[in-house]
Backbone as numpy.savetxt, mean C-alpha at the origin, in Angstrom:
# Nx Ny Nz CAx CAy CAz Cx Cy Cz
14.74 15.09 -9.13 13.68 15.54 -10.05 14.14 15.42 -11.48
15.36 15.89 -11.80 15.89 15.79 -13.15 16.05 14.34 -13.58
16.43 13.49 -12.62 16.56 12.07 -12.92 15.22 11.49 -13.34
14.14 11.89 -12.65 12.81 11.41 -12.98 12.41 11.83 -14.38
12.73 13.07 -14.77 12.41 13.56 -16.11 13.18 12.78 -17.15
14.47 12.54 -16.90 15.30 11.80 -17.85 14.76 10.39 -18.08
14.33 9.73 -16.98 13.79 8.39 -17.10 12.49 8.39 -17.90
11.65 9.40 -17.64 10.37 9.48 -18.35 10.59 9.70 -19.84
11.53 10.60 -20.19 11.81 10.86 -21.60 12.39 9.62 -22.28
13.23 8.91 -21.56 13.81 7.69 -22.12 12.73 6.67 -22.42
11.75 6.55 -21.51 10.67 5.59 -21.72 9.81 5.97 -22.92
9.63 7.27 -23.14 8.80 7.73 -24.26 9.52 7.58 -25.59
10.80 8.00 -25.63 11.53 8.02 -26.89 12.05 6.64 -27.29
12.40 5.84 -26.31 12.93 4.51 -26.60 12.39 3.52 -25.58
11.11 3.15 -25.71 10.48 2.30 -24.69 11.07 0.91 -24.63
11.48 0.53 -23.46 12.00 -0.82 -23.23 11.37 -1.36 -21.95
11.38 -2.66 -21.82 10.80 -3.31 -20.64 11.63 -2.96 -19.40
10.96 -2.59 -18.35 11.63 -2.22 -17.11 12.46 -3.37 -16.55
11.99 -4.60 -16.75 12.65 -5.75 -16.16 13.76 -6.34 -17.04
13.44 -6.67 -18.29 14.41 -7.38 -19.13 15.12 -6.49 -20.14
14.62 -5.27 -20.35 15.29 -4.33 -21.24 14.98 -4.52 -22.72
14.10 -5.46 -23.05 13.75 -5.67 -24.45 12.80 -4.56 -24.93
12.86 -4.19 -26.21 11.94 -3.18 -26.74 10.49 -3.64 -26.59
9.63 -2.74 -26.21 8.21 -3.06 -26.07 7.40 -1.77 -26.19
6.12 -1.90 -26.42 5.28 -0.73 -26.58 4.74 -0.23 -25.24
4.93 -1.02 -24.21 4.52 -0.63 -22.87 5.75 -0.65 -21.97
5.58 -0.27 -20.72 6.70 -0.27 -19.80 7.15 -1.68 -19.43
6.26 -2.64 -19.59 6.59 -4.03 -19.32 6.20 -4.87 -20.53
7.08 -5.79 -20.92 6.74 -6.69 -22.01 5.73 -7.72 -21.51
5.13 -8.45 -22.43 4.08 -9.40 -22.06 4.61 -10.50 -21.15
5.90 -10.82 -21.27 6.49 -11.87 -20.43 6.68 -11.40 -19.00
7.20 -10.19 -18.85 7.50 -9.67 -17.50 6.27 -9.11 -16.80
5.24 -8.78 -17.58 4.02 -8.24 -16.99 3.17 -9.38 -16.46
3.72 -10.09 -15.49 3.06 -11.25 -14.91 3.31 -11.25 -13.41
2.23 -11.17 -12.65 2.34 -11.13 -11.19 1.52 -12.26 -10.59
2.14 -12.97 -9.68 1.49 -14.14 -9.07 0.49 -13.69 -8.00
-0.76 -14.10 -8.18 -1.78 -13.74 -7.20 -1.65 -14.61 -5.95
-1.93 -14.01 -4.80 -1.93 -14.77 -3.57 -3.19 -15.63 -3.52
-3.08 -16.77 -2.89 -4.23 -17.66 -2.75 -4.30 -18.13 -1.31
-5.44 -18.70 -0.95 -5.59 -19.20 0.40 -6.35 -18.23 1.27
-6.53 -18.56 2.54 -7.31 -17.71 3.45 -6.60 -16.40 3.74
-7.39 -15.41 4.14 -6.82 -14.13 4.53 -5.94 -14.30 5.77
-4.86 -13.52 5.80 -3.99 -13.55 6.98 -4.63 -12.76 8.12
-4.43 -13.19 9.34 -4.87 -12.46 10.53 -3.63 -12.01 11.27
-3.52 -10.71 11.51 -2.31 -10.15 12.10 -2.69 -9.32 13.32
-2.38 -9.82 14.51 -2.60 -9.04 15.72 -4.02 -8.51 15.84
-4.14 -7.19 15.88 -5.45 -6.55 16.06 -6.24 -6.44 14.77
-5.65 -6.80 13.64 -6.37 -6.80 12.36 -7.29 -8.00 12.28
-8.49 -7.78 11.79 -9.45 -8.89 11.68 -9.19 -9.75 10.45
-8.63 -9.17 9.40 -8.25 -9.92 8.20 -7.42 -9.02 7.31
-6.53 -9.63 6.52 -5.73 -8.88 5.55 -5.77 -9.62 4.23
-5.96 -8.86 3.15 -6.02 -9.48 1.83 -5.03 -8.82 0.88
-3.87 -9.40 0.65 -2.97 -8.91 -0.40 -3.39 -9.48 -1.74
-3.09 -8.75 -2.82 -3.48 -9.20 -4.15 -2.39 -10.05 -4.79
-1.15 -9.54 -4.81 -0.04 -10.22 -5.48 1.11 -10.47 -4.51
1.91 -11.50 -4.85 3.19 -11.67 -4.18 4.19 -10.68 -4.78
5.01 -10.11 -3.92 6.03 -9.17 -4.38 7.12 -9.92 -5.13
7.48 -9.43 -6.32 8.56 -10.03 -7.09 9.53 -8.94 -7.54
10.64 -9.28 -8.20 11.63 -8.25 -8.58 11.05 -7.15 -9.46
10.12 -7.49 -10.34 9.51 -6.46 -11.19 8.74 -5.46 -10.34
7.93 -5.99 -9.42 7.15 -5.13 -8.54 8.06 -4.25 -7.68
9.17 -4.81 -7.21 10.11 -4.04 -6.42 10.68 -2.87 -7.21
10.99 -3.10 -8.49 11.50 -2.02 -9.33 10.44 -0.94 -9.53
9.20 -1.37 -9.73 8.11 -0.42 -9.93 7.91 0.44 -8.68
7.87 -0.19 -7.52 7.69 0.56 -6.28 8.86 1.50 -6.03
10.05 1.07 -6.43 11.22 1.94 -6.30 11.04 3.20 -7.15
10.54 3.03 -8.36 10.33 4.19 -9.23 9.19 5.07 -8.72
8.17 4.45 -8.15 7.06 5.23 -7.60 7.53 6.07 -6.42
8.27 5.47 -5.50 8.60 6.14 -4.25 9.82 7.04 -4.36
10.85 6.60 -5.08 12.09 7.37 -5.12 12.16 8.31 -6.32
11.64 7.87 -7.47 11.65 8.74 -8.65 10.34 9.51 -8.80
9.41 9.25 -7.90 8.10 9.92 -7.87 7.34 9.73 -9.18
7.42 8.54 -9.74 6.70 8.22 -10.96 5.38 7.54 -10.60
4.43 8.35 -10.16 3.17 7.84 -9.63 2.32 7.16 -10.70
2.54 7.48 -11.97 1.73 6.88 -13.04 1.89 5.37 -13.14
2.98 4.84 -12.57 3.13 3.39 -12.56 1.98 2.71 -11.82
1.38 3.40 -10.87 0.28 2.80 -10.11 -0.95 2.57 -10.97
-1.09 3.36 -12.05 -2.22 3.16 -12.96 -2.22 1.76 -13.57
-1.03 1.18 -13.66 -0.88 -0.16 -14.23 -1.66 -1.19 -13.43
-1.90 -0.89 -12.15 -2.56 -1.86 -11.26 -3.98 -1.46 -10.88
-4.52 -0.44 -11.54 -5.86 0.04 -11.18 -6.90 -1.08 -11.29
-6.81 -1.88 -12.34 -7.80 -2.95 -12.53 -7.69 -4.05 -11.48
-6.54 -4.13 -10.81 -6.35 -5.16 -9.77 -6.88 -4.70 -8.42
-7.29 -3.45 -8.33 -7.76 -2.91 -7.05 -9.21 -3.30 -6.83
-9.39 -4.46 -6.21 -10.72 -4.98 -5.88 -10.65 -5.63 -4.51
-11.77 -5.62 -3.83 -11.82 -6.14 -2.46 -12.26 -7.60 -2.41
-11.97 -8.34 -3.46 -12.32 -9.76 -3.50 -11.69 -10.49 -2.31
-12.49 -11.30 -1.65 -11.98 -12.09 -0.54 -12.10 -11.44 0.81
-12.48 -10.16 0.86 -12.69 -9.48 2.13 -14.19 -9.35 2.41
-14.58 -9.55 3.64 -15.98 -9.43 4.04 -16.28 -7.96 4.37
-16.58 -7.19 3.33 -16.80 -5.75 3.49 -18.25 -5.39 3.19
-18.64 -4.16 3.60 -19.99 -3.69 3.36 -20.00 -2.30 2.78
-21.15 -1.84 2.26 -21.23 -0.54 1.58 -21.01 0.67 2.47
-21.11 0.49 3.78 -20.90 1.62 4.70 -19.48 1.67 5.27
-18.62 0.75 4.84 -17.25 0.74 5.34 -16.45 1.89 4.76
-15.40 2.29 5.48 -14.52 3.37 5.03 -13.19 2.79 4.56
-12.64 3.40 3.53 -11.29 3.10 3.08 -10.34 4.13 3.68
-9.31 3.67 4.37 -8.36 4.56 5.02 -6.94 4.19 4.57
-6.28 5.03 3.79 -4.90 4.73 3.38 -3.93 4.85 4.54
-2.93 3.99 4.57 -1.87 4.13 5.57 -1.17 5.47 5.31
-1.13 6.35 6.31 -0.61 7.71 6.06 0.91 7.77 6.06
1.42 8.78 5.39 2.83 9.14 5.44 3.02 10.27 6.44
4.20 10.35 7.03 4.51 11.53 7.82 4.51 12.75 6.90
4.12 13.90 7.43 3.95 15.08 6.57 5.24 15.48 5.86
6.39 15.25 6.47 7.65 15.59 5.82 7.91 14.68 4.61
7.62 13.37 4.79 7.82 12.45 3.68 6.79 12.71 2.58
5.57 13.04 2.96 4.54 13.35 1.98 4.93 14.60 1.18
5.47 15.58 1.87 5.89 16.81 1.20 7.02 16.53 0.21
7.94 15.68 0.58 9.07 15.36 -0.29 8.64 14.53 -1.49
7.72 13.58 -1.28 7.28 12.70 -2.36 6.17 13.36 -3.18
5.39 14.25 -2.58 4.26 15.00 -3.16 2.98 14.18 -3.28
3.01 12.91 -2.94 1.80 12.09 -2.97 1.98 10.91 -2.04
0.85 10.27 -1.71 0.86 9.05 -0.91 0.38 7.91 -1.80
1.25 6.96 -2.10 0.90 5.87 -3.00 -0.27 5.05 -2.48
-0.39 4.92 -1.16 -1.50 4.16 -0.58 -2.83 4.88 -0.81
-2.79 6.20 -0.78 -4.01 6.97 -1.03 -4.46 6.82 -2.49
-3.51 6.76 -3.42 -3.86 6.57 -4.82 -4.53 5.21 -5.02
-3.99 4.16 -4.39 -4.61 2.85 -4.47 -6.00 2.84 -3.84
-6.15 3.57 -2.73 -7.45 3.66 -2.07 -8.46 4.36 -2.97
-8.03 5.32 -3.75 -8.93 6.01 -4.69 -9.43 5.05 -5.75
-8.55 4.17 -6.25 -8.99 3.16 -7.21 -10.06 2.26 -6.60
-9.84 1.84 -5.36 -10.81 0.98 -4.67 -12.13 1.71 -4.44
-12.03 2.98 -4.08 -13.23 3.78 -3.82 -14.09 3.92 -5.09
-13.43 4.19 -6.20 -14.17 4.33 -7.46 -14.81 3.01 -7.88
-14.11 1.94 -7.66 -14.62 0.64 -8.10 -15.80 0.17 -7.27
-15.75 0.40 -5.95 -16.76 -0.14 -5.05 -17.71 0.90 -4.47
-17.47 2.17 -4.74 -18.35 3.21 -4.22 -18.24 3.42 -2.73
-17.08 3.12 -2.15 -16.89 3.27 -0.72 -16.30 4.65 -0.40
-16.55 5.10 0.79 -16.03 6.39 1.24 -14.53 6.30 1.49
-13.80 7.23 0.92 -12.36 7.34 1.17 -12.14 8.42 2.21
-11.52 8.05 3.32 -11.29 8.99 4.42 -9.79 9.04 4.71
-9.15 10.11 4.25 -7.69 10.20 4.41 -7.24 11.10 5.54
-8.17 11.49 6.41 -7.79 12.31 7.56 -8.07 11.62 8.90
-8.66 10.44 8.86 -8.98 9.75 10.11 -7.71 9.31 10.84
-6.73 8.91 10.08 -5.48 8.39 10.65 -4.33 9.29 10.23
-3.50 9.69 11.18 -2.35 10.54 10.88 -1.09 9.90 11.44
0.00 10.12 10.74 1.31 9.70 11.25 2.00 10.92 11.81
2.20 10.93 13.10 2.71 12.11 13.78 4.18 11.99 14.19
4.73 10.80 14.10 6.13 10.62 14.48 6.92 10.10 13.29
8.04 10.77 13.00 8.91 10.34 11.91 9.56 9.02 12.25
9.56 8.08 11.31 10.20 6.78 11.53 11.10 6.47 10.35
12.12 5.67 10.60 12.99 5.23 9.51 12.22 4.24 8.65
12.61 4.09 7.37 11.92 3.14 6.49 11.90 1.74 7.10
10.75 1.06 6.98 10.61 -0.26 7.56 11.59 -1.25 6.95
11.96 -1.05 5.69 12.88 -1.97 5.03 14.26 -1.97 5.68
14.55 -0.94 6.47 15.84 -0.85 7.13 15.82 -1.45 8.54
14.67 -1.98 8.94 14.53 -2.53 10.29 14.40 -4.05 10.24
14.80 -4.70 11.33 14.63 -6.13 11.46 13.16 -6.43 11.76
12.81 -7.72 11.72 11.44 -8.11 12.04 11.01 -7.59 13.41
11.91 -7.75 14.39 11.57 -7.31 15.75 11.54 -5.80 15.84
12.42 -5.15 15.06 12.52 -3.71 15.15 11.38 -2.95 14.49
10.65 -3.60 13.58 9.59 -2.91 12.87 8.48 -2.46 13.81
8.11 -3.35 14.75 7.06 -2.98 15.70 7.49 -1.85 16.61
8.73 -1.91 17.09 9.24 -0.84 17.95 9.35 0.47 17.19
9.71 0.38 15.93 9.87 1.57 15.10 8.57 2.35 14.96
7.44 1.63 14.97 6.14 2.26 14.72 5.33 2.53 15.98
5.93 2.24 17.13 5.19 2.43 18.39 4.82 3.90 18.58
3.53 4.15 18.75 2.98 5.50 18.97 3.28 6.44 17.80
3.41 5.87 16.61 3.68 6.71 15.43 2.41 7.26 14.81
1.26 6.62 15.08 0.00 7.01 14.46 -0.99 7.54 15.48
-1.87 8.40 15.01 -2.92 8.98 15.86 -4.24 8.90 15.11
-5.30 8.51 15.82 -6.64 8.49 15.25 -7.36 9.79 15.60
-7.81 10.50 14.59 -8.54 11.75 14.81 -9.94 11.41 15.31
-10.26 11.84 16.51 -11.54 11.49 17.14 -12.69 12.08 16.34
-13.69 11.26 16.05 -14.85 11.68 15.28 -16.12 11.25 16.00
-17.18 12.02 15.83 -18.49 11.58 16.31 -19.00 10.44 15.44
-18.73 10.53 14.17 -19.18 9.52 13.22 -18.03 8.58 12.90
-18.25 7.32 13.17 -17.25 6.30 12.84 -17.96 5.12 12.18
-17.33 4.48 11.23 -17.94 3.32 10.60 -17.76 2.08 11.46
-18.53 1.06 11.18 -18.35 -0.20 11.89 -17.05 -0.87 11.49
-16.64 -0.67 10.22 -15.44 -1.31 9.69 -14.61 -0.31 8.90
-13.31 -0.34 9.12 -12.35 0.42 8.33 -11.49 -0.57 7.56
-11.27 -0.26 6.28 -10.37 -1.06 5.46 -9.09 -0.26 5.23
-8.02 -0.70 5.86 -6.72 -0.05 5.69 -6.13 -0.43 4.34
-5.55 0.54 3.65 -4.99 0.30 2.32 -3.51 0.66 2.32
-2.67 -0.27 1.82 -1.24 -0.01 1.72 -0.71 -0.66 0.44
0.50 -0.26 0.03 1.04 -0.80 -1.22 1.66 -2.18 -1.04
2.38 -2.39 0.06 3.06 -3.67 0.25 3.09 -4.03 1.73
2.96 -5.31 2.01 3.03 -5.81 3.39 4.20 -6.79 3.48
5.05 -6.57 4.47 6.15 -7.50 4.72 5.84 -8.32 5.97
6.02 -7.76 7.13 5.68 -8.47 8.36 4.29 -8.11 8.86
3.71 -7.06 8.33 2.39 -6.61 8.80 2.45 -5.64 9.95
3.66 -5.21 10.33 3.82 -4.33 11.49 3.13 -2.98 11.28
3.22 -2.43 10.08 2.60 -1.13 9.82 1.08 -1.21 9.91
0.50 -2.22 9.27 -0.95 -2.39 9.32 -1.42 -2.65 10.75
-0.66 -3.44 11.48 -1.05 -3.74 12.86 -1.01 -2.48 13.72
0.02 -1.65 13.55 0.11 -0.41 14.32 -1.06 0.52 14.00
-1.41 0.60 12.73 -2.55 1.43 12.33 -3.86 0.88 12.90
-4.03 -0.44 12.82 -5.25 -1.06 13.32 -5.40 -0.86 14.82
-4.31 -1.00 15.55 -4.36 -0.79 17.00 -4.78 0.63 17.33
-4.25 1.59 16.61 -4.60 3.00 16.83 -6.06 3.25 16.51
-6.56 2.69 15.42 -7.96 2.89 15.04 -8.91 2.28 16.06
-8.59 1.11 16.55 -9.46 0.47 17.53 -9.45 1.21 18.86
-8.32 1.76 19.22 -8.29 2.59 20.42 -9.12 3.85 20.24
-9.25 4.29 18.99 -10.06 5.47 18.68 -11.53 5.20 18.55
-11.95 3.93 18.64 -13.36 3.60 18.63 -13.84 2.76 17.46
-12.97 2.47 16.50 -13.36 1.61 15.38 -13.44 0.16 15.87
-14.53 -0.52 15.53 -14.76 -1.87 16.05 -14.03 -2.95 15.25
-13.94 -2.75 13.94 -13.41 -3.81 13.08 -12.49 -3.18 12.04
-11.29 -3.77 11.86 -10.32 -3.24 10.92 -9.83 -4.37 10.01
-10.00 -4.14 8.71 -9.49 -5.06 7.70 -8.29 -4.41 7.01
-7.52 -5.21 6.33 -6.37 -4.69 5.60 -6.40 -5.14 4.15
-5.96 -4.26 3.26 -5.83 -4.59 1.84 -4.49 -4.06 1.37
-3.70 -4.91 0.71 -2.42 -4.46 0.16 -2.30 -4.97 -1.27
-1.58 -4.22 -2.10 -1.37 -4.64 -3.48 -0.39 -5.80 -3.55
0.66 -5.74 -2.73 1.69 -6.78 -2.74 1.94 -7.32 -1.32
2.43 -8.54 -1.26 2.90 -9.12 -0.02 4.24 -9.80 -0.25
5.18 -9.50 0.63 6.49 -10.14 0.57 6.38 -11.58 1.06
7.07 -12.47 0.40 7.09 -13.86 0.84 8.08 -14.01 1.98
7.58 -14.51 3.10 8.41 -14.78 4.26 8.30 -16.25 4.62
9.39 -16.81 5.14 9.39 -18.22 5.48 8.31 -18.56 6.50
8.14 -17.70 7.48 7.19 -17.97 8.55 5.90 -17.18 8.40
5.71 -16.52 7.25 4.49 -15.75 7.02 4.54 -14.43 7.74
3.51 -13.59 7.54 3.46 -12.29 8.19 3.35 -12.44 9.71
3.87 -11.46 10.41 3.78 -11.49 11.88 3.66 -10.10 12.40
């Protein structure tokens, strides 16, 4: 917590670019504030009907996510509010936005869910219902970044639960901050479909570049 305060004060009193360290009036200079948009068709991953990431993950984005998750500097997400749009996804006005949930212990420690914040931006922009209680994470898992490609799916097996509802939308749009192999989104989509949701789309702010693509 003290580390987070020190970093925030440093940024206010002597603002420098997070990536290159040059003085700037914002957290990122105009050169480093550049993120490559993904292009091409939406990825299809297992039980997901389509996934649409906005940007490719780069070193700057990795630093930002590190500060969001470990230093709890949630205001960094405001930098990407304007990028939160459902362009390229076949969505409708009655669809629900569902953030990928955190386990309650991790949520308590971090005090917020970054995926829920991104979902709020999408909800405000498109007027869609944000539903953050439909999907719950009931089993603690190690961070996906610490698992191999094969281990990610095993790590998330039976980690999520869909809260049974009388009212369900035809389509749920899962929202997450970053997609690597797609294992987290796929596990969530499988759980939602078992709970009665017919169609599940995915939206992520970043996607990691993999040689063989998401799996």
